[in-house]
C-alpha positions in Angstrom: -8.6 11.0 4.0 -8.2 11.3 0.2 -10.4 9.3 -1.9 -9.1 8.2 -5.4 -11.4 7.0 -8.1 -10.7 5.8 -11.6 -13.0 4.3 -14.2 -12.8 2.8 -17.8 -14.9 1.2 -20.3 -13.0 -2.1 -21.1 -13.4 -3.8 -24.5 -14.6 -7.3 -23.0 -17.9 -8.1 -21.3 -18.4 -7.8 -17.8 -18.5 -11.4 -17.1 -15.3 -12.1 -18.5 -13.8 -9.2 -16.8 -15.2 -10.3 -13.5 -14.0 -13.8 -13.7 -10.3 -12.8 -13.6 -10.9 -9.9 -10.9 -12.9 -12.0 -8.6 -9.9 -14.6 -8.1 -8.0 -12.7 -5.2 -5.1 -14.8 -5.8 -4.6 -14.1 -9.6 -3.4 -10.6 -9.1 -0.1 -11.3 -10.8 -2.1 -12.1 -14.2 -3.2 -8.6 -14.6 -1.3 -6.2 -12.4 2.0 -5.7 -14.0 4.0 -4.4 -10.7 3.1 -7.9 -9.2 5.4 -10.7 -10.1 3.8 -13.3 -7.8 0.7 -13.7 -5.7 0.0 -16.1 -3.1 -2.9 -16.9 -0.8 -1.9 -17.6 2.9 -2.9 -20.5 5.0 -4.6 -22.2 2.1 -7.2 -19.6 1.8 -9.6 -19.9 -1.1 -9.5 -17.0 -3.9 -13.1 -16.1 -3.1 -12.9 -16.3 0.6 -13.7 -13.3 2.6 -10.7 -12.8 5.0 -8.3 -14.4 2.6 -4.8 -12.6 2.7 -2.9 -12.5 -0.4 1.0 -11.8 -0.5 2.0 -9.9 -3.4 5.7 -10.0 -4.6 6.4 -6.6 -6.3 9.8 -4.8 -7.5 12.9 -6.0 -5.9 11.0 -8.8 -3.9 9.4 -6.4 -1.6 6.1 -8.0 -0.1 2.8 -6.4 0.0 -0.2 -8.0 2.3 -3.8 -7.5 1.3 -7.1 -8.9 2.8 -10.2 -9.5 0.9 -12.9 -7.6 3.0 -16.0 -8.3 0.6 -16.6 -10.4 -2.6 -20.1 -10.1 -4.3 -20.7 -12.0 -7.4 -24.1 -10.6 -7.6 -22.9 -6.7 -7.5 -19.5 -7.9 -9.1 -17.6 -5.8 -6.4 -14.3 -6.8 -4.5 -13.3 -4.9 -1.6 -9.9 -5.0 0.0 -7.5 -3.5 2.3 -3.5 -3.1 2.3 -2.4 -4.8 5.6 1.4 -4.9 5.3 3.9 -3.4 3.2 6.4 -0.6 2.5 3.9 1.9 0.9 3.3 5.4 1.3 -0.1 5.2 2.7 -1.9 3.9 5.9 -5.6 2.5 6.5 -5.9 1.8 2.7 -9.0 0.1 1.5 -10.2 -0.3 -2.0 -13.0 -1.2 -4.0 -13.2 -2.5 -7.6 -16.6 -2.9 -9.2 -17.3 -4.2 -12.6 -20.5 -3.1 -14.1 -22.1 -4.1 -17.5 -22.4 -1.4 -20.1 -26.2 -1.9 -21.0 -25.8 -0.4 -24.5 -23.4 -2.9 -25.7 -22.2 -5.5 -23.3 -18.6 -4.3 -22.4 -17.5 -3.7 -19.0 -17.4 -0.8 -17.0 -14.8 -0.9 -14.2 -14.7 1.5 -11.3 -11.8 1.5 -8.8 -11.7 3.5 -5.8 -9.4 3.8 -2.7 -9.4 5.7 0.6 -6.2 6.0 2.5 -4.2 8.3 4.9 -0.9 9.9 3.9 1.4 11.9 6.1 2.3 15.2 4.5 0.8 16.3 0.8 -1.6 13.8 -0.6 -1.4 15.0 -3.9 1.6 13.2 -5.3 0.0 9.8 -3.8 -3.2 10.5 -5.2 -1.8 11.0 -8.5 0.3 8.1 -8.2 -2.6 5.8 -7.3 -5.0 7.1 -9.9 -2.3 7.3 -12.9 0.5 4.7 -12.0 -1.7 2.0 -10.3 -5.5 2.1 -11.4 -4.8 3.5 -15.0 -2.0 1.1 -15.8 -3.6 -2.0 -14.3 -7.2 -1.6 -15.7 -5.3 -1.3 -19.2 -3.5 -4.3 -18.4 -6.5 -6.1 -17.2 -8.5 -5.3 -20.2 -5.5 -6.7 -22.6 -5.2 -9.9 -20.6 -8.9 -10.5 -20.8 -8.9 -10.0 -24.6 -6.2 -11.8 -25.1 -7.5 -14.8 -23.2 -11.0 -14.5 -25.3 -9.2 -15.2 -28.6 
């Protein structure tokens, strides 16, 4: 089972970043591949067990379930439960830490999943084409909203 981790120091406070990340229904605001994100069955955006339906390229739908949300640890854990993706048993953790020296945020995103075949291209895709791009966009959105 491959594990992928990507981390980045964001030019924003941990509290600012966490305020956006902890909203499980706000993914479309900072995840550039998602055009729409809706919570099913009237779930709250901080409710463990909430299911979000993400609309991605060409109208494809991906469902994810919130497994854990900790405001104290600024940690969100979710699993991918439905969708046309090249992985199975996908679970991910996004944690926002405070950089003590200057008050910026340190984001750490990791995922574990299974793939059929060679995992190397999928690992690279998750790290570079999802985690890296999305954390860059998260930083841009948080900085823009702080103005």
